[in-house]
C-alpha positions as CSV (number, residue, x, y, z in Angstrom):
1,M,-2.1,-14.1,-33.9
2,K,-4.7,-16.0,-31.9
3,V,-8.3,-16.7,-32.6
4,S,-10.2,-18.9,-30.3
5,S,-13.7,-19.8,-29.3
6,S,-15.3,-17.7,-32.2
7,V,-18.2,-18.7,-34.6
8,F,-17.9,-17.1,-38.0
9,R,-21.3,-17.4,-39.5
10,N,-22.2,-16.2,-43.0
11,V,-18.9,-14.2,-43.0
12,G,-17.3,-13.2,-46.4
13,N,-20.4,-13.7,-48.7
14,G,-21.1,-10.2,-49.4
15,S,-20.9,-8.8,-52.9
16,K,-18.3,-6.1,-51.6
17,N,-15.9,-8.9,-50.2
18,K,-13.0,-8.3,-52.8
19,S,-10.8,-11.0,-51.0
20,N,-13.6,-13.5,-51.3
21,S,-12.6,-15.1,-47.9
22,S,-13.7,-15.0,-44.2
23,V,-10.2,-14.4,-42.8
24,K,-7.3,-13.4,-45.0
25,L,-3.6,-13.9,-43.6
26,Y,-0.7,-12.4,-45.5
27,G,2.9,-13.0,-44.3
28,V,1.7,-14.1,-40.8
29,Q,4.6,-16.1,-39.0
30,F,2.4,-17.6,-36.1
31,A,-1.4,-18.1,-36.0
32,D,-3.3,-20.3,-33.7
33,F,-6.9,-21.2,-34.5
34,K,-8.6,-23.0,-31.6
35,D,-12.0,-24.0,-31.0
36,N,-13.6,-22.1,-33.7
37,V,-16.7,-22.6,-36.0
38,F,-16.9,-21.6,-39.6
39,E,-20.6,-21.8,-40.6
40,K,-21.9,-21.0,-44.2
41,S,-18.6,-18.7,-44.7
42,K,-15.9,-18.3,-47.3
43,A,-12.4,-19.8,-46.9
44,I,-9.5,-18.9,-44.7
45,D,-7.1,-17.5,-47.4
46,M,-3.3,-17.8,-46.4
47,F,-0.5,-16.4,-48.1
48,L,2.5,-17.6,-46.3
49,A,5.6,-15.8,-47.2
50,V,9.3,-16.0,-45.9
51,G,10.6,-18.0,-42.8
52,D,9.0,-20.9,-41.3
53,P,5.4,-19.8,-40.6
54,V,3.7,-21.6,-37.6
55,I,-0.1,-21.9,-38.6
56,M,-2.1,-24.2,-36.3
57,Y,-5.8,-25.2,-36.3
58,S,-7.3,-27.3,-33.6
59,N,-10.8,-28.4,-33.1
60,T,-11.9,-26.1,-35.9
61,T,-15.2,-27.0,-37.4
62,F,-16.3,-26.0,-41.0
63,I,-20.1,-26.3,-41.6
64,D,-21.4,-25.7,-45.1
65,S,-18.3,-23.5,-45.7
66,E,-15.1,-23.5,-47.7
67,K,-12.1,-24.6,-46.0
68,I,-8.5,-23.3,-46.5
69,K,-6.9,-21.8,-49.4
70,S,-3.1,-21.4,-49.3
71,N,-0.1,-21.1,-51.5
72,S,1.8,-23.5,-49.2
73,D,0.8,-26.5,-47.3
74,K,3.0,-25.4,-44.4
75,Y,0.0,-25.3,-41.9
76,I,-1.1,-28.1,-39.4
77,F,-4.0,-29.4,-38.0
78,I,-3.2,-30.3,-34.2
79,T,-6.3,-32.1,-33.4
80,D,-9.2,-33.4,-35.4
81,T,-11.0,-30.8,-37.6
82,H,-14.5,-31.3,-38.3
83,N,-15.5,-30.9,-42.0
84,K,-19.3,-31.1,-42.2
85,K,-21.6,-30.2,-45.3
């Protein structure tokens, strides 16, 4: 899965959002987030299951947003990730 050059603004904040996340990944083996902005949004929620998943974030900016929730620390930031409040 690849997500690039996207803006997630005010995503996941609705009362009907049962996952309480802006993006939910379950069992994904490869994900590449590149040049994205999360602004006033809920966290990226990842459940990393079997195998050796490759989850990469590069140049991902979080502005007044929750960051990443995961059952595992097997994800990497390739380049600087800006965490702004």
